[in-house]
C-alpha positions in Angstrom: -48.5 158.4 138.8 -49.4 162.0 138.3 -52.6 163.2 136.6 -54.7 166.3 135.9 -58.5 166.7 135.6 -59.4 165.9 132.0 -56.7 163.3 131.5 -57.7 159.7 130.6 -57.1 156.8 133.0 -56.4 153.5 131.2 -56.7 150.3 133.1 -54.9 147.6 131.1 -56.5 144.2 131.0 -55.0 141.8 133.6 -56.9 138.6 132.8 -57.5 136.7 129.6 -60.7 137.9 128.1 -60.6 141.2 130.0 -60.9 144.3 127.8 -59.6 146.9 130.3 -61.3 150.2 131.0 -60.9 153.8 130.0 -62.3 156.9 131.7 -61.8 160.6 132.2 -60.4 161.9 135.4 -63.0 164.4 136.9 -61.5 164.9 140.3 -58.1 164.7 142.1 -57.8 164.8 145.9 -54.1 165.5 146.2 -52.4 168.8 145.4 -49.5 167.0 143.6 -51.8 165.1 141.2 -51.3 161.7 142.9 -54.1 159.2 143.4 -56.9 158.7 144.4 -58.7 159.9 141.3 -62.4 160.4 140.6 -63.0 158.8 137.2 -66.1 158.8 134.9 -65.9 155.5 132.9 -66.7 155.7 129.2 -68.2 152.3 128.9 -71.1 152.9 131.3 -70.9 156.6 132.5 -70.5 155.5 136.1 -68.2 157.6 138.4 -65.9 155.9 140.9 -62.9 156.8 143.1 -59.9 154.7 142.3 -56.3 154.1 143.4 -54.9 152.8 140.1 -52.4 149.9 140.2 -49.2 149.3 138.3 -51.2 148.0 135.3 -52.8 151.4 134.8 -51.5 154.5 133.0 -52.5 158.1 132.4 -52.9 159.7 129.0 -52.7 163.5 129.0 -55.6 165.5 127.7 -53.1 168.1 126.5 -52.1 167.7 122.8 -48.5 166.8 122.2 -46.4 169.8 121.4 -45.4 170.3 117.7 -41.8 169.4 116.9 -39.4 172.2 116.9 -38.3 173.6 113.6 -34.6 173.5 113.2 -33.0 176.3 111.2 -30.0 175.3 109.1 
């Protein structure tokens, strides 16, 4: 998993009734963007350091590039 400051970390629910968590990555300790990450959680504003598991994923803060225009 590779992330950048400003990306969102999404922890998918793993138990019935769990809603998961979403936060913004505010710090990265590895030069290559690997965990651990410092995350500020949207639900309560707390900040924690986390090594995400396989049930988590990163959503880029960068907007997706526009599709290329094909000339015909």
